[in-house]
DRENNU-781967 format. One line per 3 residues: number of its first residue (from 1); their letters; for each residue x negated, y negated, z of C-alpha. Coordinates in pm, 1 decimal. Example, Ala and Ser with C-alpha at 12.3 -4.5 7.8 and 13.67 -1.06 7.14 Angstrom:
1 = as = -1230.0,450.0,780.0 | -1367.0,106.0,714.0;
***
This chain:
1 = mge = -698.1,7979.5,9442.3 | -414.8,8147.8,9259.8 | -342.9,8169.9,8887.3;
4 = ngq = -328.0,7837.8,8694.7 | -456.8,7641.2,8989.0 | -171.6,7724.9,9223.3;
7 = wda = -250.0,7579.0,9563.7 | -125.2,7747.9,9876.5 | -120.7,7602.6,10227.2;
10 = dlf = -448.5,7769.0,10325.5 | -636.4,7621.3,10030.3 | -487.2,7279.2,10092.2;
13 = rre = -584.0,7304.1,10459.5 | -942.3,7399.3,10375.6 | -991.6,7121.7,10121.6;
16 = ghr = -804.2,6870.5,10335.8 | -1026.2,6941.1,10634.4 | -1334.1,6891.9,10418.9;
19 = mve = -1210.0,6553.1,10298.4 | -1092.7,6431.2,10639.1 | -1429.3,6521.0,10790.4;
22 = wia = -1607.1,6329.7,10514.6 | -1378.6,6027.1,10556.4 | -1427.3,6030.0,10933.7;
25 = eyl = -1805.7,6026.2,10889.5 | -1775.6,5755.5,10624.5 | -1572.7,5530.5,10854.9;
28 = dgg = -1798.6,5607.2,11150.9 | -2105.1,5454.5,10989.1 | -2170.7,5681.5,10694.8;
31 = ard = -2090.2,5400.0,10455.6 | -2401.2,5219.4,10583.7 | -2617.1,5491.5,10427.8;
34 = lpv = -2476.3,5413.0,10082.7 | -2554.5,5108.1,9867.7 | -2263.6,4868.6,9907.1;
37 = laq = -2283.0,4762.5,9540.4 | -2291.2,5051.4,9293.7 | -2643.4,5083.3,9155.7;
40 = vkp = -2545.7,5206.8,8808.0 | -2548.4,5065.2,8456.5 | -2248.2,5040.2,8223.9;
43 = gdi = -2169.3,5384.9,8082.4 | -2368.5,5581.8,8341.5 | -2060.4,5744.0,8492.7;
46 = akr = -1887.3,5810.8,8161.3 | -2197.6,5989.9,8027.0 | -2173.3,6242.2,8309.0;
49 = lpd = -1807.1,6319.9,8251.5 | -1681.0,6583.2,8004.0 | -1513.7,6467.7,7684.2;
52 = amp = -1193.2,6661.8,7752.8 | -999.2,6799.5,8044.1 | -1062.7,7163.7,8139.5;
55 = eqa = -841.5,7430.8,7984.5 | -853.0,7646.7,8296.8 | -824.3,7556.3,8662.7;
58 = edp = -1159.7,7481.8,8822.1 | -1283.9,7573.8,9166.7 | -1208.2,7286.3,9411.0;
61 = eav = -1563.8,7331.7,9541.2 | -1696.9,7226.7,9200.2 | -1459.2,6929.6,9185.5;
64 = wqd = -1574.9,6815.4,9528.6 | -1940.0,6845.8,9431.7 | -1880.0,6638.4,9119.7;
67 = fld = -1714.6,6374.5,9334.2 | -2030.5,6354.2,9543.3 | -2275.3,6372.2,9252.5;
70 = vil = -2096.9,6183.4,8973.6 | -1822.1,5961.5,9112.6 | -1967.8,5842.4,9443.2;
73 = pgv = -2280.1,5683.3,9290.3 | -2053.2,5457.3,9084.0 | -1843.2,5339.3,9376.9;
76 = thw = -1878.9,4986.7,9511.5 | -1793.4,5030.1,9877.1 | -1529.4,4777.9,9980.6;
79 = nhp = -1518.5,4962.8,10313.0 | -1891.2,4897.6,10373.7 | -1982.6,4661.1,10662.6;
82 = gfm = -2210.7,4476.6,10420.2 | -1932.1,4409.7,10172.5 | -1904.4,4031.4,10191.6;
85 = ayf = -1832.0,3948.9,9828.9 | -1457.8,3898.8,9820.6 | -1180.3,3861.9,10073.7;
88 = git = -1237.5,4113.9,10347.8 | -1067.7,4445.6,10295.9 | -1086.0,4735.3,10539.1;
91 = gsg = -891.3,5052.1,10482.6 | -872.6,5133.9,10853.7 | -823.6,5478.8,11001.3;
94 = pgi = -457.5,5419.8,11094.6 | -387.3,5271.7,10751.1 | -551.9,5563.5,10572.2;
97 = lgd = -347.3,5811.6,10774.3 | -27.3,5621.2,10702.5 | -114.6,5618.4,10333.7;
100 = lms = -185.9,5991.8,10347.8 | 159.9,6060.0,10488.2 | 318.5,5833.0,10229.3;
103 = tal = 138.8,6022.3,9953.6 | 236.2,6358.2,10098.8 | 603.5,6262.3,10120.1;
106 = nvn = 583.4,6128.4,9761.7 | 910.7,5939.5,9786.7 | 1037.9,5673.5,9550.4;
109 = gml = 1208.5,5397.1,9746.0 | 1383.3,5241.7,9447.5 | 1726.6,5284.1,9608.8;
112 = wrt = 1826.7,5300.4,9973.4 | 1971.4,5645.1,9900.8 | 1650.2,5780.2,9745.4;
115 = cps = 1474.1,5727.0,10079.1 | 1658.9,5536.9,10351.9 | 1345.4,5525.7,10568.9;
118 = ate = 1140.0,5362.7,10293.4 | 1389.7,5077.6,10260.6 | 1474.6,5025.5,10625.6;
121 = lel = 1115.3,5054.2,10752.0 | 1000.5,4806.0,10487.0 | 1258.5,4548.4,10588.5;
124 = evl = 1191.1,4598.2,10958.0 | 810.2,4595.7,10940.9 | 808.5,4285.0,10724.5;
127 = gwl = 1036.4,4126.8,10980.8 | 780.3,4208.8,11250.1 | 506.5,4057.8,11038.4;
130 = rda = 707.6,3744.3,10958.8 | 765.0,3681.5,11328.2 | 404.1,3760.6,11420.6;
133 = vgl = 265.5,3490.1,11190.2 | 527.7,3233.7,11292.0 | 728.0,3213.4,10969.1;
136 = pkd = 1095.3,3107.7,10978.7 | 1328.5,3391.7,11069.9 | 1557.1,3331.5,10771.7;
139 = lfg = 1291.0,3455.1,10527.0 | 1368.3,3791.3,10365.7 | 1062.5,4005.4,10299.6;
142 = ffc = 981.8,4289.7,10062.3 | 667.0,4452.8,9925.1 | 497.1,4405.9,9591.6;
145 = dta = 164.2,4553.0,9489.9 | -37.0,4229.3,9472.9 | 3.9,3855.7,9522.2;
148 = svs = -27.4,3815.4,9145.9 | 299.1,4002.9,9097.1 | 458.5,3839.1,9402.6;
151 = sll = 391.0,3494.5,9254.9 | 515.8,3604.8,8912.7 | 844.7,3724.2,9061.1;
154 = sla = 877.9,3401.1,9259.0 | 836.9,3188.3,8947.1 | 1094.4,3405.7,8770.6;
157 = aar = 1336.9,3340.5,9057.1 | 1262.6,2968.7,9025.8 | 1346.2,2989.6,8655.5;
160 = eqa = 1669.7,3173.1,8736.5 | 1771.3,2898.2,8975.6 | 1692.3,2624.6,8724.3;
163 = dpe = 1860.1,2788.7,8425.8 | 2078.3,3094.1,8499.6 | 2168.2,3136.5,8132.0;
166 = irr = 1808.8,3236.2,8052.3 | 1900.3,3586.8,8165.7 | 2118.5,3626.0,7855.6;
169 = rgm = 1994.9,3391.5,7586.8 | 1625.0,3365.8,7669.9 | 1413.2,3051.9,7678.4;
172 = sga = 1538.2,2738.2,7506.0 | 1542.8,2364.9,7562.5 | 1266.7,2149.5,7708.5;
175 = pfr = 959.8,2335.9,7837.7 | 925.8,2417.1,8205.6 | 630.4,2285.9,8401.7;
178 = vya = 468.3,2449.2,8707.9 | 223.8,2254.6,8926.5 | -71.6,2401.1,9114.0;
181 = snq = -405.7,2278.8,9239.1 | -709.9,2329.2,9020.8 | -822.2,2554.2,9306.5;
184 = ahs = -516.7,2782.5,9271.3 | -559.1,3147.8,9182.7 | -564.4,3235.4,8812.3;
187 = sia = -258.3,3456.2,8865.2 | -38.4,3144.9,8863.7 | -142.2,3068.5,8506.1;
190 = kgc = -102.7,3436.4,8415.4 | 246.7,3432.5,8561.8 | 336.6,3133.7,8346.2;
193 = ltl = 200.1,3312.3,8040.7 | 406.0,3622.1,8120.4 | 724.9,3421.2,8173.1;
196 = gfg = 687.4,3242.6,7841.4 | 594.5,2899.5,7977.2 | 250.9,2919.5,7813.6;
199 = ldg = -69.3,2775.3,7950.9 | 69.4,2430.3,7875.9 | 340.3,2514.8,8129.2;
202 = vrs = 87.4,2491.5,8412.0 | -25.5,2145.9,8516.0 | -345.0,2152.8,8715.9;
205 = iph = -354.5,1900.1,9000.2 | -696.4,1773.0,9117.0 | -821.8,1838.9,9467.8;
208 = dad = -933.6,1603.2,9739.3 | -1271.9,1600.0,9913.7 | -1176.1,1912.9,10110.7;
211 = yrm = -1057.9,2106.3,9802.7 | -689.6,2061.3,9890.7 | -425.5,1959.0,9639.8;
214 = dva = -403.6,1579.9,9598.6 | -37.5,1511.7,9673.3 | -42.3,1158.1,9532.9;
217 = vle = -153.4,1294.2,9195.9 | 113.6,1564.8,9222.0 | 391.1,1310.0,9266.2;
220 = aai = 265.1,1103.9,8974.8 | 239.0,1412.1,8751.1 | 597.9,1516.2,8821.6;
223 = aed = 726.3,1166.6,8739.7 | 518.0,1152.8,8423.8 | 645.9,1490.4,8301.0;
226 = raa = 1009.3,1401.8,8367.2 | 962.5,1082.1,8167.4 | 814.7,1288.3,7882.9;
229 = glr = 1122.3,1513.1,7868.8 | 966.4,1818.5,8033.2 | 1141.1,2023.9,8303.5;
232 = pla = 943.8,2033.5,8630.6 | 1024.5,2373.3,8780.9 | 800.8,2466.0,9074.2;
235 = vva = 498.7,2373.2,9282.6 | 255.6,2636.6,9408.1 | 56.9,2549.8,9720.8;
238 = tvg = -233.0,2765.6,9830.1 | -311.5,2852.7,10190.8 | -666.0,2982.5,10166.5;
241 = tts = -785.8,2907.1,9814.1 | -987.7,3174.1,9637.6 | -1310.3,2976.5,9606.3;
244 = tts = -1326.8,2784.5,9934.5 | -1028.3,2905.3,10147.0 | -899.3,2547.7,10177.4;
247 = vdp = -539.3,2489.9,10283.3 | -316.0,2271.3,10068.7 | -98.3,2022.3,10265.5;
250 = vte = 212.3,2241.0,10286.8 | 428.1,1991.1,10476.4 | 370.6,1705.9,10231.7;
253 = igg = 412.5,1927.7,9924.9 | 731.1,2075.8,10068.8 | 872.1,1726.3,10116.2;
256 = icq = 799.2,1640.0,9753.8 | 967.9,1962.0,9636.1 | 1278.7,1882.5,9838.3;
259 = red = 1299.9,1528.8,9700.4 | 1240.4,1645.0,9344.5 | 1457.6,1958.3,9371.0;
262 = lwf = 1169.3,2191.2,9277.8 | 1100.7,2548.2,9384.4 | 823.9,2561.8,9645.3;
265 = hvd = 603.2,2871.4,9644.9 | 313.1,2924.5,9886.3 | 28.5,3160.9,9798.3;
268 = aay = -131.7,3261.4,10129.9 | -266.9,3592.2,9998.7 | -587.6,3583.7,10204.0;
271 = ags = -541.8,3336.1,10486.4 | -184.5,3418.3,10583.6 | -307.3,3697.6,10808.8;
274 = aam = -498.1,3445.1,11022.0 | -163.7,3313.3,11146.5 | -140.7,3627.0,11360.5;
277 = cpe = -354.5,3416.4,11594.5 | -135.9,3139.8,11745.5 | -416.1,2886.0,11710.1;
280 = yqw = -400.7,2935.9,11331.7 | -25.2,2909.7,11283.8 | -79.3,2547.7,11180.6;
283 = ifa = -148.2,2684.7,10831.6 | 225.3,2747.7,10795.6 | 338.9,2408.6,10925.8;
286 = gae = 607.8,2300.0,10683.0 | 704.2,2658.2,10595.5 | 1067.2,2574.2,10669.7;
289 = tvd = 1074.1,2411.3,10323.6 | 936.9,2707.3,10123.8 | 1147.8,2899.4,9876.7;
292 = slv = 897.1,3184.5,9856.3 | 569.4,3276.5,10024.2 | 324.3,3562.4,9987.2;
295 = fnp = 37.2,3703.9,10187.1 | -142.1,4036.0,10158.9 | -184.1,4279.2,10449.3;
298 = hkw = -430.6,4461.5,10224.9 | -666.2,4163.1,10242.5 | -719.6,4099.5,10612.3;
301 = lft = -483.9,4324.0,10807.6 | -682.5,4646.2,10770.4 | -421.0,4805.0,10543.1;
304 = pfd = -539.7,5007.4,10242.0 | -480.0,4853.9,9902.6 | -213.6,4777.9,9785.7;
307 = asa = 39.9,4591.2,9999.9 | 157.2,4236.4,9927.6 | 429.4,4087.2,10149.0;
310 = lyt = 661.3,3853.1,9959.1 | 908.8,3641.9,10156.3 | 1191.8,3432.0,10021.0;
313 = rhp = 1475.8,3219.5,10142.4 | 1675.8,3317.1,9831.8 | 1697.1,3695.2,9793.8;
316 = dlf = 2017.5,3641.4,9594.9 | 1819.5,3462.9,9323.5 | 1570.9,3749.4,9298.5;
319 = rra = 1860.3,3992.0,9261.2 | 2019.9,3769.6,9000.7 | 1695.1,3750.3,8806.8;
322 = fsl = 1611.2,4121.9,8816.3 | 1908.1,4340.6,8904.0 | 2012.0,4562.0,8615.2;
325 = vpe = 2184.1,4881.1,8730.0 | 2268.3,5155.8,8481.6 | 2530.4,5413.2,8575.8;
328 = ylt = 2273.6,5675.5,8670.6 | 2140.1,5445.9,8944.1 | 2475.2,5375.2,9107.9;
331 = tpv = 2541.2,5545.2,9441.8 | 2835.6,5570.2,9684.6 | 2673.3,5297.4,9897.7;
334 = sgq = 2583.9,5058.2,9614.7 | 2666.3,4705.2,9722.2 | 2666.3,4798.5,10090.9;
337 = vvd = 2290.2,4839.2,10135.1 | 1967.0,4682.3,10014.2 | 1835.9,4853.4,9701.4;
340 = lmd = 1482.9,4721.2,9667.9 | 1464.5,4794.5,9294.8 | 1690.4,4488.8,9249.1;
343 = ygv = 1423.5,4239.7,9360.7 | 1157.0,4284.3,9094.5 | 1057.0,4432.2,8762.0;
346 = qlg = 952.9,4781.6,8860.9 | 1203.2,5054.3,8935.8 | 972.7,5293.4,9118.9;
349 = rrf = 854.1,5179.1,9462.2 | 589.7,5337.4,9681.2 | 644.2,5385.7,10054.4;
352 = ral = 400.4,5102.8,10135.8 | 559.0,5018.3,10469.5 | 441.9,5343.6,10626.5;
355 = klw = 72.0,5251.1,10625.2 | 137.4,4899.9,10756.1 | 365.6,5043.4,11027.4;
358 = wvl = 80.3,5272.3,11133.2 | -165.8,4982.1,11139.6 | 56.0,4745.1,11336.9;
361 = rcf = 140.1,5007.6,11597.0 | -208.1,5156.1,11636.1 | -388.2,4820.1,11659.9;
364 = gae = -113.5,4615.4,11823.3 | -87.6,4241.6,11774.2 | -360.1,4166.6,12028.0;
367 = gir = -596.6,4419.6,11875.6 | -552.1,4258.5,11536.2 | -597.4,3909.2,11678.0;
370 = srl = -923.1,4000.7,11851.8 | -1070.0,4138.9,11529.1 | -961.1,3838.9,11322.8;
373 = rsh = -1115.0,3606.0,11579.6 | -1437.8,3806.7,11568.6 | -1461.0,3765.8,11190.8;
376 = ism = -1391.3,3392.8,11214.9 | -1651.9,3357.2,11489.4 | -1917.6,3537.4,11285.4;
379 = aag = -1842.3,3312.8,10987.5 | -1870.8,3003.7,11208.0 | -2209.2,3124.8,11330.3;
382 = fad = -2326.6,3177.8,10973.7 | -2202.8,2829.6,10876.6 | -2397.3,2680.5,11170.0;
385 = wid = -2710.5,2860.0,11050.0 | -2663.1,2721.3,10698.1 | -2605.8,2369.1,10834.7;
388 = ahs = -2925.1,2383.9,11039.0 | -3142.8,2534.0,10765.1 | -3374.0,2308.1,10568.7;
391 = qfe = -3338.2,2506.5,10243.9 | -2967.2,2586.6,10241.6 | -2657.0,2370.0,10243.3;
394 = rla = -2286.1,2429.8,10297.4 | -2063.7,2316.1,10011.9 | -1711.5,2324.9,10159.5;
397 = psp = -1525.7,2343.4,10490.2 | -1507.0,2693.2,10642.7 | -1170.4,2716.6,10817.3;
400 = fsv = -1153.5,3098.3,10825.6 | -1407.8,3375.3,10763.5 | -1555.1,3260.1,10431.2;
403 = vcf = -1854.4,3029.3,10391.9 | -1950.4,2858.0,10064.6 | -2317.4,2765.2,10049.0;
406 = ran = -2621.8,2745.7,9825.4 | -2996.3,2736.6,9842.7 | -3126.1,2385.8,9777.9;
409 = ppg = -3503.2,2385.6,9825.4 | -3720.2,2106.8,9684.1 | -3847.9,2131.5,9328.5;
412 = fde = -3528.8,2238.4,9147.5 | -3423.4,1903.7,9007.2 | -3390.0,1992.8,8639.3;
415 = pga = -3029.3,2029.2,8510.8 | -2906.6,2381.3,8576.5 | -3215.3,2481.7,8773.4;
418 = lde = -3035.3,2501.8,9106.9 | -2750.2,2703.9,8958.2 | -2996.0,2947.7,8802.4;
421 = lnm = -3185.6,2979.1,9130.5 | -2870.8,3062.3,9324.8 | -2748.4,3317.9,9072.7;
424 = nlm = -3089.2,3486.0,9085.2 | -3086.4,3473.1,9464.1 | -2745.8,3637.3,9479.6;
427 = ekv = -2852.6,3915.8,9241.9 | -3166.1,3985.7,9443.7 | -2967.5,4010.1,9766.9;
430 = nes = -2708.6,4233.2,9601.5 | -2977.6,4461.7,9459.4 | -3079.7,4545.9,9816.3;
433 = gev = -2772.3,4766.5,9852.2 | -2728.0,4635.8,10205.8 | -2519.8,4325.6,10138.2;
436 = yls = -2288.1,4226.7,9855.4 | -2218.6,3854.3,9804.2 | -2017.6,3677.4,9533.9;
439 = htr = -2022.9,3330.6,9380.6 | -1790.0,3062.1,9252.6 | -1822.6,2723.0,9088.9;
442 = idp = -1709.3,2412.7,9276.3 | -1793.2,2044.3,9243.4 | -2166.0,2060.9,9321.6;
445 = gis = -2213.1,2363.5,9093.1 | -2272.0,2731.4,9168.6 | -2181.0,2824.1,9524.1;
448 = lri = -2256.8,3154.0,9692.8 | -1984.4,3301.5,9913.2 | -1999.7,3520.7,10218.5;
451 = aig = -1662.7,3668.4,10315.1 | -1649.7,3845.3,10651.1 | -1359.0,4079.2,10708.6;
454 = nlg = -1469.4,4438.7,10752.1 | -1389.4,4610.6,11080.4 | -1742.2,4751.2,11095.2;
457 = tte = -1929.5,4425.9,11031.8 | -2140.1,4315.6,11328.2 | -2371.2,4028.0,11411.4;
460 = adi = -2657.0,4255.4,11306.4 | -2510.1,4274.6,10955.9 | -2485.8,3896.4,10940.8;
463 = qrc = -2844.3,3866.8,11059.4 | -2953.5,4111.7,10790.1 | -2779.7,3891.7,10532.4;
466 = rdl = -2963.9,3585.7,10662.7 | -3295.4,3772.0,10653.4 | -3239.8,3882.2,10295.0;
469 = lek = -3145.5,3531.3,10185.4 | -3461.1,3383.4,10337.6 | -3684.6,3660.1,10207.1;
472 = ela = -3554.3,3653.1,9849.6 | -3548.6,3273.5,9836.4 | -3911.8,3262.2,9943.0;
475 = clc = -4000.6,3508.7,9665.6 | -3811.9,3310.0,9401.9 | -3967.4,2981.0,9509.5;
478 = hr = -4324.3,3113.8,9498.2 | -4322.3,3286.1,9163.1;
***
């Protein structure tokens, strides 16, 4: 290595080969040899790190060794076949390579001119994806980092439509009201906080027996708020709720939004990918009424984090809400091309489309469908096992690859006893390092969740999860 850490091509090649070899082994089963949930305590990693950055360039060999010895033990492996805690994420080989090339090119796609390929590939690939999941062809798509930001931008566009003068004078007049199920993601409330609506600006609508938004209550709530002098603004439906993956009745909610002249946003962050399979395109029935819709390729389309696909029928409203072009960002083609900086808050934009392009081409639509169907099939098999088991019970429908369940053996009738048992059971399973589960709280109480979505997960991994659940439950029940 040269003076002051100067890297030449030979050094980059040597270190790059080392990393690619490690990644290849990791993806080819090496992750199985590591505990899926980091087995460290708070502060363990920080204690092993120096208090200040080095004054002089260090040998890359030493940096690599510290990665292995210090950083890796504190990694929770989302790419592990036993990672079943949250919505399935696999950074696949093609996606990692696409991300590598994006990083190497280091472009900023804020303007068409700053990287024409970044803009045009993004628009084209999101068109492919829109068509593949059966969404209406008049939806315009662009990338955000996460569904949280996609929903925030959508609510800002809704506000722009309802009150264009807000852009200049700020908020005034009667408060806006946004409606979402009590099963909606917390990002909807955060979006309302960020936009100045406050937590009182979100009205939580109860769910039905299947954890879907109760549309009768929604209609009544809108009427009640109008009568109270509030300004109903938007309804957010969820396709694949965070806790149970239930699907709100999109068609009925869309009809209400049309009658009431409200913005209709659909959050399909997790489950939207399932619509790649024709038999699951029912989840988007009624999508012809949406004003905006988001789903995340980084959740279940094997694309490395982050990549959130936001679609809208009103790109003009997003531009109106966010476009602010100083002289130094004008170009000879301004007004003739799409400048993606105009559709959101951030100016800088990563070349996210490249990794998704690599994934879609290297897997192909049928390759993706077969893997999604495999995950759904494994989840269905796990749900059947829960249903047939005398000491476990399923707590919600399982339309995709997530199952909500709990242990419910005899003898845990005291208030809170069953919740405590299930939290202890989950921690014992997670301590194994082989499987990582998560939990939520729904009507019956604490529910454990298994989320299947990793490309490497097999029936053997599901069986190991079942074995651990039975083993640890037996230990807890016989203390």
